[in-house]
KEKE-576420 format. One record per residue (C-alpha): residue in three letters; x negated, y negated, z. Coordinates in steps of 0.001 Angstrom, whole numbers, plus 500000, padded with zeros to 6 digits. Each point is the difference from the previous one (the first is absolute). Layout:
! residues N
AlaXYZ;...
! end
This chain:
! residues 798
Met261981898561298508;Gly501777496824501110;Ser502567499767502749;Cys503021497777500456;Met501735498548503013;Phe503483498534500201;Phe500408497667502973;Val503316498565501178;Gly500169497226502594;Thr503071498244501369;Tyr500675496863502022;Arg502934497744500849;Asp499415496550498553;Asn501779498379502933;Glu497505501526502444;Val496651498946498465;Asn498525496561499374;Ala497772498830497158;Asp496707500906501710;His501071503523500962;Ala497515502785499248;Val502388501618497506;Phe499634497022497642;His496197500043500334;Leu500119503687499016;Ile502170499249496968;Asn497624497222498915;Lys496961502267500339;Leu501680502713497937;Glu500829497507497263;Ile496507498472499795;Ser498566503531499922;Asn502189500789496957;Val501943502676501887;Pro503402500309498278;Thr502737498905502395;Thr503762499800499653;Lys502108497903502352;Val503609501036500528;Ser502368497775501951;Leu502794502003501639;Thr503159497973500523;Gly503365501081501372;Leu502333502284498085;Asp502194498201497507;Gln503741500590500128;Glu500064502454497107;Asp497323502219501542;Leu501565499722503437;Asn503390500946498582;Thr498419503045498333;Met498387501038503285;Ile503266499651501963;Ser501893501804497237;Asp497574502942500184;Ser500115500075503817;Leu503810499945500193;Cys500507502224496906;Leu502294497417498412;Tyr500092498347496589;Pro497962496761499878;Arg503073497897499084;Ile501734501122503197;Cys497047498937502184;Thr499604496508498552;Ser501975498247502744;Leu497960501711502753;Ser496627499329498332;Thr500973496340499544;Ala500615499657503745;Val496772501829500837;Ile497861497898497627;Gln501402496813501519;Lys499054501117503507;Thr496585501595499316;Lys498574498240496902;Gly499152503474498696;Asn497349500806502642;Pro500021503849500079;Phe499515500224503779;Phe502710497422500629;Val502324501816497612;Leu499560503241501924;Glu500564498365503394;Phe502997498030498749;Ile501702503075498557;Lys499282501898503236;Ser501678497187501943;Leu503050500142497703;Lys500313503731500609;Ser499535499696503776;Arg502830497424500102;Asp502229502146497745;Leu499937497306497357;Leu498612502664497681;Lys501473503448500587;Tyr500847503232498252;Asn503726500408499198;Phe500789503703500120;His503403499469498397;Gln498467498238496972;Lys496834502130500226;Arg497745497010499521;Trp498323497156501850;Thr502163496927500469;Trp499596496428501198;Asp501848496740499872;Glu497859497118498899;Asp502546497496501330;Ile499760501473503503;Ile496224500045499758;Arg499990496324499063;Ala502604499165502679;Glu497875501628502723;Glu497394497679501464;Ile497032501938498684;Thr496939497788499976;Asp497830499491496960;Asn496980500722502235;Val499183503710500118;Leu497867499326503083;His503257499422501846;Leu501192503442498957;Leu496825501611501324;Ala500100497992503219;Ser503649500957500567;Lys499079503633499526;Met497033499711502357;Asn502055498336502721;Gly501989503206500288;Leu496915502140500594;Ser498878501385503366;Asp497709497926502239;Asn497038502272499318;Val500324499694496218;Gln500408496231500248;Leu496927499827502220;Leu497986502024497478;Leu501125497770497134;Lys499240496792501912;Val496559501214501061;Met499087501102496479;Ala501315496744498537;Cys497510498106502174;Phe497132501875498362;Gly501138499492496390;Thr501238502384497346;Arg497858502859501317;Thr498700501085503397;Ser497247502420500930;Glu501291503168501661;Ser497206499608502562;Val501356496586501064;Ile503496501437500424;Gly498406502865501929;Tyr498277497583502422;Leu503304498225500628;Met501899503261500537;Asp497709500685502986;Ser501181496829501744;Val503069499680502224;Glu501270496963498081;Tyr500036501753496612;Phe500600503611500957;Gly503199500061497919;Leu498049499556496749;Arg499558503772499674;Asp503723500594499687;Gly500474496808497992;Leu497408501009497420;Glu501636503346499297;Arg503454498456499630;Ala498750497098497837;Ile498396502481497609;Asn503214502052499857;Asp502056496846499358;Gly497746499061497076;Phe498583496752501373;Val496376501128500273;Glu497832502832498711;Lys496630501514500805;Ser497161499829497479;Arg497036502261499347;Glu497671497194501091;Gly501153500269503618;Thr502358497030499990;Val503725499554500514;Asn501466497718497321;Phe503266498180499511;Val501683501342496884;His500320496426498692;Asp498705496615501064;Lys503593498777500361;Val500613502717502585;Arg497063498622501942;Glu501417496485499635;Ala503367501107501317;Ala498326501868502873;Tyr498025496891500949;Asp503243498025500050;Leu501155502254502844;Ile497649497977502207;Pro501469496542500734;Asp497747497144498899;Ser499678498738503560;Glu498709503375501214;Arg497545500885497220;Lys496844498516501516;Gln500716501780503269;Phe500736503285498211;His496708499862498059;Tyr498096498976503129;Asn501436502854502066;Leu499043502474497266;Gly496459498659499981;Lys499677500061503797;Val501148503605500254;Leu497654501110497203;His497143498042501567;Ser500548501605503413;Ile500009503484498411;Cys497073499507497617;Asp497718497663501984;Gly496558501547500363;Asn500634502677497370;Asp498703500183496434;Val503258499596498080;Gly498528498855496670;Asp501994497457498054;Thr502941500337502418;Ile498263497140501781;Leu501149497738497138;Val503595501085500579;Ile499728499303503728;Ala498471496554499508;Thr502570499031497362;Gln502909500919502271;Ile498656498478503181;Asn499043496742498252;His503689499252499407;Gly500165499280503712;Arg497195497473500199;Asp502184497728502151;Phe500580502853502461;Ile496273500815500116;Leu499030496416500829;Lys502192500179503123;Asp497928502899501342;Asp496349498997500585;Glu498956503574500776;Leu501348501213496649;Cys498317497336497837;Leu496466501362500045;Pro500950503630499165;Ile502098498757497060;Val497101497788498858;Lys497785503107499903;Leu502770501958498255;Asn500220497392497232;Met496228499826499684;Ser499932503766499495;Ala502780499703497407;Gly498129497142498314;Lys496765501975499816;Met501794503032498579;Ser501620497781497367;Ile496654498412499083;Asp498397503435499685;Ser502752501011497565;Cys499630496694498044;Arg503404498616501078;His498597496605500872;Lys503228497973500045;Thr501589502552502323;Ala496899499883502199;Tyr500181496223500216;Ala503636500185501144;Tyr499130502414502848;Leu497005497927501052;Glu502039496798499943;Val502410501563502510;Ala497058501076502157;Ser498605496458499975;Ser503375498503500981;Leu500163502222503097;Leu496681498863501478;Pro500013497365502758;Asn498856496452499284;Asp496684500582501761;His499309503267498195;Trp496477498988498941;Glu499122499779503698;Ser502184502772501402;His499721502528497132;Tyr496820499033498126;Asp499175503366498382;Ile503544500516498743;Ser500160496402498725;Leu496724500404498108;Arg500968503320498423;Leu503578498956499229;Gly498925496692498486;Phe497546501614497613;Met502507502667498972;Met502586497291499304;Ala497529497974497924;Ser499034503096497985;Ala503633500918499362;Ala500862496393499089;Asn497076499837497562;Ser501027503284498382;Ser503599498739499750;Cys498867496824498151;Lys500789497845503051;Tyr496638498275499696;Asn500911496861501956;Asp501367502074502891;Ala496888502171499972;Glu497687497004500065;Met501962498374502831;Ile499820503197502107;Leu496266500351499367;Arg499341496384500963;Arg501804500664503287;Ile497880503113500629;Leu496803498061499308;Lys501136497364502483;Glu500967502433502776;Ala497442502812499623;Arg497497500053502848;Cys496813500890498128;Thr498498500037496506;Lys500150503786499830;Asp503789499914500424;Lys500268497397497234;Leu498041501876497318;Pro502903501992498407;Ser502133496833499882;Tyr497245497918498416;Phe499537502668497351;Leu503695500293499169;Leu500271496201499896;Ser497188499839497430;Gln501824502593497860;Ile503258498052500158;Leu498296496714499094;Gln498331501623497015;Ala503268501579498807;Gln501548496525500000;Gly497175498614497882;Lys498351498158502924;Val496625501561499260;Val497959497176501531;Asp501945500295503264;Ala499589503786499915;Tyr496243499602499492;Ser499776497422502815;Thr501880502315502363;Cys497525502833499366;Ser497019497649500169;Ser501196498541503300;Ile500482503328501763;Leu496700501355498649;Thr498256496962501454;Gln501707500654503347;Leu498687503564499813;Gly496432498767499626;Glu499578500142496216;Thr498308497175498108;Ile502085498854497042;Pro498023497568497809;Glu501817497471497843;Thr497664500655497070;Val497548502710498980;Glu497232499520497456;Pro500229502407497028;Val496423501128500623;Glu500864500930503596;Ala503094501900498844;Val497969502004497467;Ala497389500865502630;Thr502749501072502418;Ile501566502264497366;Arg496648501658499281;Glu499319500609503674;Thr503498501379500611;Leu499728502404497066;Arg496557501111501150;Lys501302500700503480;Tyr503090501763498656;Asp497831502305497904;Glu497804500625503029;Val502648500825502646;Tyr502826501540497960;Gly500318503647500933;Asp501609502401502449;Asp498343498439503046;Trp501348496547499257;Leu503427501312498930;Gly500226501857503296;Lys499246496891502035;Lys503199498204501038;Met500256496305500784;Glu501329500110503555;Asp500237496270500735;Tyr503631498834499530;Thr499028496362499479;Leu497274500873497499;Arg502489502026497961;Tyr502165496894499777;Val496989497931498922;Val499562502345497022;Arg503728499756499294;Phe500040496192500136;Tyr497021499763497649;Ala501826502160497450;Gln503126497875500313;Met498029496758499790;Asn498311501209496823;Thr503381500712498441;Ser501148496455500806;Ala496715498462498875;Phe500432501624496577;Phe502507497284499086;Phe497904496920500749;Lys496411500810501007;Val497057500473497635;Pro499022503661499482;His496573499952501692;Ile501547498869503312;Ile502398502942499886;Ser497097502313499161;Tyr498183498777503110;Phe502982500672502280;Val500648503417498442;Cys496429500997500762;Lys500297498815503603;Ala503069502203500493;Val498297503024498448;Glu496881499481502111;Leu502115500131503166;Ser501102503499499007;Leu496524501044498878;Asn498589498926503381;Asn502833501115502304;Gly501763502898498315;Val503156500459497956;Cys503584499032500811;Gln503299499980498102;His499094496588498500;Thr496590501059498671;Pro501378501464496708;Leu501560496662499005;Ser496744498154500700;Leu498080502533497902;Leu502475499609497130;Gln499511496237500168;Leu496251500624499850;Ala500506502137496882;Asn501887497093498479;Val497104497665500809;Val497505502367498327;Ile502193500419496914;Arg500477496257499701;Ser496251499421500157;Gly499581502462497107;Ser496978501541501672;Asn500862503693500359;Ala503434501246498991;Ser499287503646500803;Phe498844499085503530;Ala503135497889500487;His502145502867498777;Arg498312502345502479;Ile500592497550502875;Ala503681499692499042;Lys500472503773499718;Asn498290500537503368;Ala502234497353501566;Met503170501729498820;Thr498690503327501309;Leu499199498369503348;Ser503531498566500240;Glu501369503549500053;Arg498387500498503413;Phe502301497397501507;Asp503756499628500178;Ser499939497266497357;Thr503546500343498669;Asp500799496327500606;Gln496699499000498304;Met500218502353497037;Ala501523497433497633;Glu497325497402500779;Leu497232502594499723;Asn501206501130496568;Leu500482496424498836;Thr496449499079501003;Phe498656503213498469;Tyr501603499313496626;Asn499049496316500116;Ala496391501056500511;Val499529503034497751;Gly503289500296498137;His498252499663496631;Leu498052503161500857;Glu503167501963500783;Cys502826501212497761;Phe502226496975499367;Gln503220502017499751;Leu499408501802503283;Gly499100496684501588;Ala503277498435498858;Gln501994502942501317;Arg498126500095503302;Leu500487496281500573;Arg503746500315499412;Val500118502566502796;Cys497954497650502172;Phe502530497233499375;Glu502730502146501524;Ser497701501008502851;Ala499110496381500786;Leu503632498897500049;Ser500897502891502293;Ser497192499120502402;Gly501016496344499984;Asn497114498511497989;Ala501861498533497043;Asn497148497693498987;Ile497588502897499430;Gly502811501933498340;Phe500603497341497376;Phe496291499702499250;Cys500046503764499407;Ala502784499279497515;Val497900497243498386;Gln497090502367499444;Ser502271502798498776;Phe501375497618497352;Asn496459499101498912;Phe499024503649499701;Ser503183500768498094;Ile499394497155497550;Phe496307500898499556;Ser500748503670499359;Gly503347499906498185;Glu501152502349502771;Lys503619498915499715;Glu502267499013497146;Leu500055496210500033;Gly503787499671500304;Ser500011502299503038;Leu497068498125501504;Leu501849496711499561;Lys503013501421501845;Glu497714501163502787;Ile498389496569500307;Asp503415498309500103;Tyr501068502411502741;Tyr496987499029502109;Leu500661496301499367;His503543500592501256;Leu498611501624503152;Leu497776496971500521;Glu503124497911500561;Thr500365501946503242;Tyr496387500618501006;Lys498651496530499118;Ser496425501091499273;Glu499133496692498354;Val496323500756499321;Ser500719503093497903;Lys502879498439498068;Lys497773497979497669;Tyr498051503138499058;Ile503180501961499294;Leu501357497143497869;Cys496713500018498061;Ser500484503696499191;Arg503586499338499003;Val499009497309497505;Thr497381502319498482;Val502425502904499592;Ser502706497729498593;Leu497585498588497397;Leu498756503460499059;Ile503568501168499409;Asp501368497197497850;Lys497992496827500688;Gly502549499257502700;Glu502733499247497476;Glu502597502177501733;Thr498217501105503170;Ser498773496751501552;Thr501526498509503156;Glu500330496517501440;Ala497403500779502668;Lys496826498086499175;Glu496579501609500148;Tyr497794498599502731;Gln496545498775498939;Gly498835497820502850;Asp497230497479499507;Leu498091501276496978;Ser497102497658500834;Asp499594501392503525;Pro497237502647500049;Gly501418501315503293;Asn503308500854498342;Thr499677503795500186;Phe503131500493497932;Leu497948498860496976;Asp498317503423499765;Thr503343501713499439;Tyr501376497154497887;Tyr497045499975497575;Cys500054503790499657;His503702500010499148;Gln499493497136497544;Val497297502026498226;Leu502349502999499799;Arg502961497982498778;Asn498148498061497340;Phe498144503023498652;Trp503138502084499531;Leu501895497043498535;Gly497177499314497534;Tyr498865496627501343;Gly496242500549499655;Glu498762496539500895;Arg502075499843503197;Cys498889503533500906;Arg496324498953499752;His500675496785501922;Phe501435501764503050;Ala497447502811499832;Gln497228497410500171;Lys501731498346502958;Ala500042503343501804;Phe496330500702499201;Asp499034496554501298;Arg501675500685503357;Ile498214503331500323;Gln496609498490499118;Gln500541497146502482;Gly500781502528502731;Met503548498673500403;Ser501858503125498882;Phe501394502260502704;His500718502834497573;Gly496616500076498274;Thr499446503052497853;Phe503539501294500540;Leu501587497437497679;Leu496796499590498007;His500325503466498436;Ile503602499251499025;Ile499066496689498404;Lys496842501211498243;Ile501727502347497564;Phe502414497368498689;Tyr497329497307499870;Ala497695502322498040;Leu502747501002497553;Asn500695496316499508;Leu496358499335499188;Ile500020502913497545;Asp503007498451498210;Met497911496850499584;Leu497029502029498759;Lys502226501583497341;Lys500559496523498599;Lys496426498789500390;Leu496951501759501407;Asn498390498225502933;Pro496928501480501730;Thr500835498390503356;Arg503508501418500092;Gln498776503367498763;Lys497460500086502833;Glu502777499191502520;Val502035502958498785;Glu496977502293500122;Glu499266498921503587;Ile503592500752500995;Ile499745503431498378;Glu496773500723501917;Ser501594498982503303;Met503021502201499269;Lys497697502959499338;Val498910499696503621;Thr503539499599501326;Val501345502970498040;Thr497791502288502089;Leu501964498867503074;Ala503471499605498511;Asp500254502167496915;Ser503815500174499860;Asn500378496197500138;Ile497091498913497787;Arg499184502646497376;Asn502781499173497534;Lys499119496291500182;Leu496293500628499480;Glu500701502279497003;Leu502294497410498446;Leu497350497266500264;Gln497395502352498522;Ala502358500931497163;Glu500595496336499167;Met496261499246500000;His499222503011497790;Gly502763498812497695;Leu498302496611499754;Gly496759501746499171;Ala501612502025497200;Arg499257503266501801;His503268501516498873;Gln499817503565501274;Arg498781498927503423;Ala502685497311500202;Val502815502445499136;Ala498707502568502481;Leu499933497398502791;Tyr503477498652499133;Asn501356503530500259;Ala498032500575503215;Ser501439496800501492;Ile503530501063499046;Ala499446503434501568;Ser498449498533503176;Ala502840497497500430;Lys502511502807499532;Lys498190502164502554;Ser500020497105502503;Lys503660499291499148;Phe499202496410498964;Ile502814499896497447;His499495496302499213;Glu496258500418499384;Gln500664503132497971;Gly502216497778497850;Leu497270497355499893;Ala497392502492498793;Cys502426501260497324;Glu500748496425498950;Arg496307499087499756;Ala499276503206498075;Gly502867499142497647;Phe498616496538499248;Tyr496506501444499518;His501231502584497469;Lys502147497384498281;Arg496934497728499688;Met497993502896498616;Gly502713500813497448;Tyr501175503302501517;Ser503708499169499854;Arg501421503414500817;Asp497801500377503080;Ala500867496449501060;Leu503714500783499685;Val499654503055502287;Tyr498175497972502654;Phe502573497188499846;Gln502831502494500407;Gln498274501453503056;Ala499491496497501411;His503683499219499447;Ala501007503135501938;Cys497648499126502883;Tyr501192496417500290;Lys503599501180499887;Glu499302502335502924;Trp498281497137501820;Gly503033497761499398;Ser498269497004498375;Ile502366498486497434;Val497279497491499087;Lys497581502732498945;Ile502702502159498409;Asp501000497069497780;Ala496374499242499102;Ile499330503594498919;Gln503336500199498221;Arg498943497082497828;Glu496912501973498975;Leu502122503068499262;Asp502404497894497915;Val497040498909497844;Phe499192503640499283;Val503620500681499056;Ser500125496963497699;Asn496804501228498336;Gly501508503438499487;Asn497818501759502591;Asp502685501738502066;
! end
């Protein structure tokens, strides 16, 4: 039995900017096809306001018109302002009950003659100025913290001599209706305008001092105690008095440490921009010679600032800070985290050669030999030896052996990072060589938190070589299991991305797409946007390959990620996302209504080192097959096969299995027109290879294999076997939830039965295909099948 949830969220549009989380949530709901309704609440209009006043005063609406006109002019219909304004009229006897007339009375002329400001804030401030000192103190203190304040913070202040009066002030402020307690343990202003008026009680010239004094008192009470996120409150308040802090040398260092603690807490909770602000204050309070006088703090603070800047998309600031660390750090060991982060930042900006050189340089400093070239024969021999050793040592003894050497752990980490950079411009066998070197370090010295990524890269190497898919799958599975032994939260996105790049064709495509979407969010939260967007790239591929998402919804999702790229600037991944967008747009309507001005990147098509060609050729095969351009489909399929045979493809069998099915179907279409033994043999070889693969990836391959077999039996006039396999392919595609390939099998079965003269059966299959393509969201295919259905109608076969 299904369940329903009704969710209501509210925000003030004057308090959030365009990149606020609430808008990201709304976008995600829309691209996920969650029904949403947006309601914009404006002020009361005069008719409604007049009705409300009429009901409140128990008078006819026509009598209240003059009063409601005055109120609407002063308040613009804001309900809170209306209430406060009417209260002020009553308190000044400008609205009063006339016992003689037995009704409420007012004089609009007197109201207009009185100097009553249009600003309701003035009314609140006037009211607050008449309150006791303790209530005013409570309101001013709370206003410094925002619209809500933790009861624990107020409790800390109540224990101090300076703010002892808050206890009495809090009780009176609640009774007067300015603030209220919540179930969440906070004290809240009843309206943000009340907070604004309360803050105005503090003269502008005294605000910095007021905030600073609050922070100092809280710091003196809480210093040395575990006060949780109250440390953020303390740092925020005390930072208002930066000028006062700089005048007291003895205070600077404690406040530096306070802001570093606040920065770390913010980083841990994924508030990177907030963290950067705290750390910037900390940096500004250090003396000019801080690298000499406070080396450890300078090193730690600098790296935290660079990490927060990187996660906040301040890439230039992050790089500048890291360069300073690398200049000032006293030894190579202290420089290792900064070198690694620098390589990540360079790669995110598309500077893959610089990222590779950075890793290569530090590895050389650490005693590793990094050759410029590696002979393919040497790479193959290294792979064999690494796999032999892996098979020999893998077991509980090795898994229980930890790599203790800090520097060696970084060597493994830099190799993994260098391999990721090399992917974009180095030939595959060089990368294979370096992957094996990283894995051998773990095999010889024990495991560390970076071993799983190296093993996943090894699985990718094995898959690409086409030697032993089941062994590669086992290595990848073992690597993911090993990662669970470490606190690998910040690596989880990269681990999953590498896993699905390596053995994704052996896993359920739909689950892969869903998992990679989660990893995208995880990567952004941990500050690794570049890895996050490549997770998005792969999730789009899986979604397209499997028909996992309705094409219109997928297009919205892609456009949302492209919008995010305007902020995160992950240039390397952008071309891949644009490639997916073009494919989806063409599959929907040939791009007639869904295309954009953004041009698809191709790079140098003659450059064998252009790794984007693997993805580009695969998408071209997909596009041209579904659009019915057979010759172009074969052309790009052959291009892809050539790269794989030449050892230039970085995706190897992953994309090969996707391309094979469409290439084979294309050859079969040619065989239907004219038999050709060479082409027939090609199809048969593909079928034989898929029989092997189906044992490893049944849910992804079976429906495709059955469709090819059905088509070949149809060519051979083996009718019963052909029909059985068409139906089996349809059932397998349905079971795997490949709605587009279910439609394809129905379509092919329809054409087969039409060719054989079984019109009624053909009609049923075409109708099923039409329904599948409609669910998939491909207008191109819907129109193509509709034309076939129209022929049946015109022939009287309805």
